[in-house]
C-alpha positions as CSV (number, residue, x, y, z in Angstrom):
1,X,0.0,0.0,0.0
2,X,1.3,3.4,-1.0
3,X,1.1,6.2,1.5
4,X,0.1,9.5,0.1
5,X,2.1,12.4,1.5
6,X,0.6,15.8,2.0
7,X,2.9,18.8,2.3
8,X,2.6,22.4,3.7
9,X,3.0,25.6,1.8
10,X,6.4,26.1,3.3
11,X,7.5,22.8,1.8
12,X,6.0,23.7,-1.6
13,X,7.8,27.1,-1.7
14,X,11.1,25.5,-0.6
15,X,10.8,22.8,-3.3
16,X,9.8,25.1,-6.2
17,X,11.5,28.3,-5.3
18,X,8.2,30.1,-5.9
19,X,6.6,32.5,-3.5
20,X,3.2,32.0,-1.8
21,X,1.3,34.5,-4.0
22,X,2.8,33.0,-7.2
23,X,1.8,29.4,-6.1
24,X,-1.8,30.4,-5.4
25,X,-2.0,32.5,-8.6
26,X,-0.7,29.6,-10.7
27,X,-3.1,27.2,-9.0
28,X,-6.0,29.5,-9.7
29,X,-4.9,29.7,-13.4
30,X,-4.7,25.8,-13.4
31,X,-1.0,25.9,-14.0
32,X,0.0,24.4,-10.6
33,X,-1.6,21.7,-8.5
34,X,-4.5,23.0,-6.4
35,X,-4.3,22.8,-2.7
36,X,-6.6,20.8,-0.5
37,X,-8.2,23.0,2.1
38,X,-8.6,21.4,5.5
39,X,-12.2,21.8,6.6
40,X,-12.8,24.2,9.5
41,X,-9.3,25.8,9.2
42,X,-7.5,28.2,6.9
43,X,-4.8,25.5,6.3
44,X,-4.0,24.0,3.0
45,X,-1.9,21.0,1.9
46,X,-0.7,19.8,-1.5
47,X,-0.2,16.2,-2.6
48,X,3.6,15.8,-2.8
49,X,3.4,13.6,-5.9
50,X,1.4,16.3,-7.8
51,X,4.0,19.0,-6.9
52,X,6.9,16.7,-7.9
53,X,5.1,15.9,-11.2
54,X,4.6,19.6,-11.9
55,X,8.3,20.2,-11.2
56,X,9.3,17.4,-13.5
57,X,7.1,18.7,-16.2
58,X,8.4,22.3,-15.9
59,X,12.0,21.0,-15.9
60,X,11.3,18.9,-19.0
61,X,9.7,21.8,-20.8
62,X,12.5,24.1,-19.8
63,X,15.1,21.7,-21.0
64,X,13.3,21.3,-24.4
65,X,13.0,25.0,-24.7
66,X,16.7,25.5,-23.9
67,X,17.6,23.0,-26.6
68,X,15.2,24.5,-29.1
69,X,16.5,28.1,-28.5
70,X,20.1,27.0,-28.1
71,X,20.4,28.9,-24.8
72,X,22.7,28.0,-22.0
73,X,21.5,25.1,-19.8
74,X,19.8,25.7,-16.5
75,X,16.7,27.7,-17.3
76,X,15.0,28.4,-14.0
77,X,11.3,27.7,-13.3
78,X,10.6,31.4,-12.8
79,X,12.2,32.3,-16.1
80,X,10.1,29.7,-17.9
81,X,6.9,30.9,-16.3
82,X,7.7,34.5,-17.1
83,X,8.3,33.6,-20.8
84,X,4.8,31.9,-20.8
85,X,3.0,35.0,-19.9
86,X,4.2,36.1,-16.5
87,X,3.3,39.6,-15.5
88,X,6.8,40.9,-14.9
89,X,6.6,40.4,-11.1
90,X,8.2,37.0,-11.6
91,X,11.6,38.5,-12.3
92,X,12.2,39.0,-8.5
93,X,11.9,35.2,-8.1
94,X,14.7,34.3,-10.4
95,X,17.5,32.4,-8.7
96,X,21.2,33.1,-9.3
C-alpha cells in the first residue's frame, strides 16, 4: 500500500523556489496543483506527488525550450513561467 504524503505551503515554496502568492496564482490559473483546504481551518496541503510531477514537467519543458532556443542550460522555473506570460513580477523570483 502506498502512503500519500501531503505537504505544507512552506515545503512547496522550498521545493519550487516560488513564493506564496505565485503558487496560489498559478493554482488559480490551473498551471499548478490546487491545494486541499482542511475543513474548519485556513490551512491547505498539497499532494507531494502532484508537486513533484509539476516540477518534473516544468524541468522537461525548460530543457526542451533550452535546446530549441540553443540557450545556456539551466533555465529556471521562474524564467520559464515568465516567458509563458508572467506579468513581470516573476523577475524577482529568479535564482542566481
